[in-house]
N, C-alpha and C positions, 0 to 999 in steps of 0.2 A: 625607587621602584616605578616601573613603567605601568601604563594602562593596561598592557597586555597580561600582566601578572594579576591573578585574582586575589582578593582579600583573604579568602579562606580556602582550606584544603582538607582532604580526607586523610587520616593518619591512624596507624596502629598505635594507640595511646591508652595506657592503663590508668585506672583510677586507684589501684591498690597493688601491692605485690601479690602475684597470684600464679597458679598453674596455667598451662597453654588453653585448657578447655574454658577458661574464664577470660581470656584476652579479649579486650573491647577496642572497638573502632570509634573514632570520634571526629567531629569537625572542629579543626583549629585554625588559628590565623596563620597565614603563610609567613614564615619566619623572614626577618628583615636583616639586611647587612648592617652590621654595627661596627665592624673593624675594617681597616684599610685592606687586609689581606684576604678577606672573606669573599666567597662567590656563592650565588644562589643557583641551585641546580633543580631543573625540572626532572624528577626521577622517572627512569624508564624500567629499572629493575633493581631489586635489593635482595641480598642474600642473608641468611641467618646462620649465626655461629653458636657453638655451645655456650660461649660466655653470655650471649645475649639472653638465652632462656635462664641461665643460672642467676643473672643479675635480676631479671624480672621476677623470678620465684621467690626472691627474699635475700640473696646474697648481698645485694645493693644495700639492704638495710643495715648490714654489719659494718659496712664501709663508710657510713655517715648518712646525713640527711638527704633524702631525695625529693625532688619537686614533682608533684603530680598535677596534671597528668603526666605519666612517665612515658616519654616518647622512646620508641623501640627501634633498635638496629643501628648498625655502623657501616655496613658495606653497601655500595650502590654504583650504578652507571646511570648516566643521563646527559642532558643538554644544559650547558651554561646559559642562564638567562639574564644575569646581571653580575657585575664585578665591582669590588671595593676600589678605592682611589689608588692603591699601591700595586695592583695586580698587573703584571706585564706579560706573562707567559700564556695567558688564557683570555679569551674574548667571548661575548655572547654568541651563541650558535655552535661553539665547540663541543664535540661529543667527548665525554670524559668518564673516568672511573676513579673512585676514591674510597678510602676508609676514614670515616669521621672521627674526629677527636671526641673525647667524652663530653665536653661542653657543647658539642654539636650533635649529640646522639639524636636519632630519629630519621633513619634512612628509609624505613617502611612507611612511606608517606608520599604524597604527590610532589611535594617540594622539600629541599633540605638545604641548610647552609654547610659549607665546608671551607677549609682554608687552601689557598693556592699551593702551599707548601706541601700538602698531602694529596694533591690531585694531579692526574696526568691525562693527556689525551687518550682516548680509548683506542686500542689497536684496531686497525680497519678490518682485520681478519676475524674479529670476534663480533657476535651478536650481542644485544644488550644483556641477555641472561648469562652468557659466558663471561662478559666483562664484570658483571656484578659479583660473580662467584670468586674472583681472584684476590682482591686487595688484602685482606686480613691474612688469609692462609698463606699466600705467597710471600708476603713481607715477613711473616713469622718464620717460615722456613728458611728464606734467604738470609736473614739477620742471624738465625741460629747457626746456619752453615758458616757464615763469615766468622763467627766466634771460634768454631772448631778449625776452620782453615788457618786462623791466626795461632791457635794452640799448636798446631803441627807445622808452623812455618819453617822450622829448622830441618824438618824432614821432607819438605817439598809439599806441604799441605795435605789435603785428603786424597790426592791421587794414589790409587792403589790400596787404600785403606779399607778395612771392613767396617760398614756402617749399619747399625740396627735402627729400624724405623718401625715401631709397632703401629698396628691399625692401618695397614698399607692402602686401603680403599676409602679412608676417611678424607675429610677435606684437606686437612694439612699434611697427612701422611702421604697421600697420592701426589701432592706437589713436591714433597721432600723426596720421594723416590726418583722422580724425574730429574731433579737437581742433582741428586747423588750419581745417577747413571750418566746423564747427558752433559752436565755442566762441570762437575768436580772430578769425574773420572774415578769413581770408587772401584776398588778392586773386587769387593763383594758387598751386596746389599741383602740384608736379612729383614724379613717382615712377618707380621702375624696377621692371620685372617680367620674368620669363622669358616666352618665347613662350606656354607652356602656361597661365600664370596670368593673362594679359591677358584671356582669355575668361571668367575666373571673377570679375573685378572687380565686375560688376553683381550677381552673387549674394551677395557679401559687404558691398559698400560702396555700394549703390544709393542710400543716404541721405547719402553723402559722397563722391562720385566725384571723384577727382582730375582736374585740368584737363589735364594732360599725362602720358601713360604711355609710357615709353621702354622698348622691348624691349633690354635690355642685351646680349642674345646677338647682336644685329644692328647695334646703333648704339652710337657712343661718346656718353656722356652729355653731355659739354661741347659736342660739336658739335650734337646734337639739341636741347638746351635753349637753347644760346646762351651764348657767353662773357659774363661779368659781368651775369648776368641774375638772380641769386638773392640775396635779402636774408639769409635764414637758412637754414643747412643743418643738420638734425637728423641727424647721422652715426650711422647704425645699423650700418654695414657696414665701417667703417675708410677711408672716402672722403675724409678731411679734406685730405690732401695730394694725392692723385692726381687729384681733381676740384676743386682749389682754384680753377681757372680759371672755374668757374661764378660765383664770388662777386663781388658789387659791393664796391667800397671802402666802408668803413663798416659792412659787414655782420658777421655773426657765425656761427661754427660751434660748436655744442655736440655734443660726441662721447660716445658710449657703448661705442664699439669700437675707438678708436685707442689713444693712449698716455695713461694716467693718471699722475699724479705719484706718487712714492714716499711723499710726505706723506699723500696721500689713501689709498693702499693700506694704510699702517701703521696708520691709524685703526681699519680693520676687521680687519687681520691683524697685530697688534702683534709677533708673533714672526718676521716676514719678515726676512731677512738684510740686513745693512747694504749689502753690495755691490748687492743688487737695488733697495734704497731709493735709493741714490745714482744708479744707472744709470737708473732710471725718472725720477727728478727731472731728470737731463741730457737724456734723450730727450724728455720733455714740454717742457722749455725750448727745445729745438731746434725743436719743431713750433710753439711760440708765436712764436719769432723769425721762422720762415719765413713763417708766415701773416701776421704782423704787418708784414713788409716789403710784403705785397700790400695793407696797410690793412684787414686782417680780424682780428677778435678771435677767439681760440680758447680753448675751455675743455673739460675733460673733466667730465662731470656725475657727481657723487657722490651717489647717491640716499640719502635719509634716510627711514627708516620713519615713517609718520604716520597716525594714525587720522583726523586732520582731512582729509588728502587723500582718504582712503577715503570719508569722509562727503560730501566734494565730488563725488567720482566718482559716488556713489550718486545724488546730485542730477542730475548730467548724464544718467545712464542713465534716471532717472525722467522726464526731459524729452525723452527720445528722441534726445539729441545724440550719445551714445556707446553702442555695443553690442558685447558680447563677441563674439569670433570663435573658435569652438572647432573645431579641425580634427580631428585623430586622437584617438580615445578608446580606453582599454584598461581592462579589469577588473583590480584589484590581484592577484586569483587567477590570472589568465592571465600567468604569468611570461615566457613567450616574447614575447608581444605588448608587454609592458612593456619588455623589452629591444629589441624592434624599433623601438618608438616613440622611445625614447632613441637609438638608432643613427641614426634618420632626422635627429634634431636634430644630432647629432655630425657627420653628412655634409652638413648644411645644403643639403639638396636635396629639393624636392618637397613640403615641408610648407606648409600654410597655417594661419595663426592659431596657436593654442596646442595642445600635446599635453596631455591631461588624464587622469589615472588615477582611476577610481572605486574608492574604498575599499569593497569588497563583503565 
């Protein structure tokens, strides 16, 4: 590390599992490069995802031993300040965005370590906040759609198909709608929104308006959309079983919110207890059996970090097919606003797009 890099930094780092109102800030050593493919990034902005607050609130305790202070966050944008010996595609001074692996968790900080294989150059058209909002939600949606595209390969993929994406103005849902309309050529896109958000859809998705918007506070989705009307459900809310009636025989559900298998979870959390590993495998098997009896394929999407996906995303954005949706913003120095933004995510009410923290 060079003399220009400080020894310590400020970070959102928890001394215990807790709710957002108890989140603590700490002074920690600046992380150091230890592997040849690692890069050190001076963070400009970091976004918060539901999984971040769930893990910090205690879900992480179930998955195995955690080290404290518990560094918070996975998504970031920033400037490369140092690189490992094997890094060839990036250099100090490059503006980048990345979704950190679990072993590198800690994006809500002044500095963070990532791997070159999950980091790409920031699109020039995006500011720091917009770039930080994209990595997790975009890769999650892109990889889920790739699964569904392969499922329908013999029928020409997803073009012309009916796709159901609940929570259309959530971080992941809003990106998925744009992919469905502007990249995959869906015939019809159905989404759900609360009453207050329906009026905002034109503001955020005027270039990719869903074909049917269902106010889930007033209508049952299966009734409003019609039974056996959907080819592909991108389940962002845990709707796989409760809204199974939407699905056509031969269709596919790709979930990011229902039941993952224990095998999948153990790959990212090797210290998870065996009882949880077997329980998750059993529950995931039950969901697959239940959906299979209805002639529907089910799978839980296990996202894999990929700089290639981020490069593809950059191209989509350059072509105007996908745009970031930044909702709430807080400065890192405003600790109460950071806590309030994380609490809104925890409550899962009222937010639009992504909550992003500017590292000032």
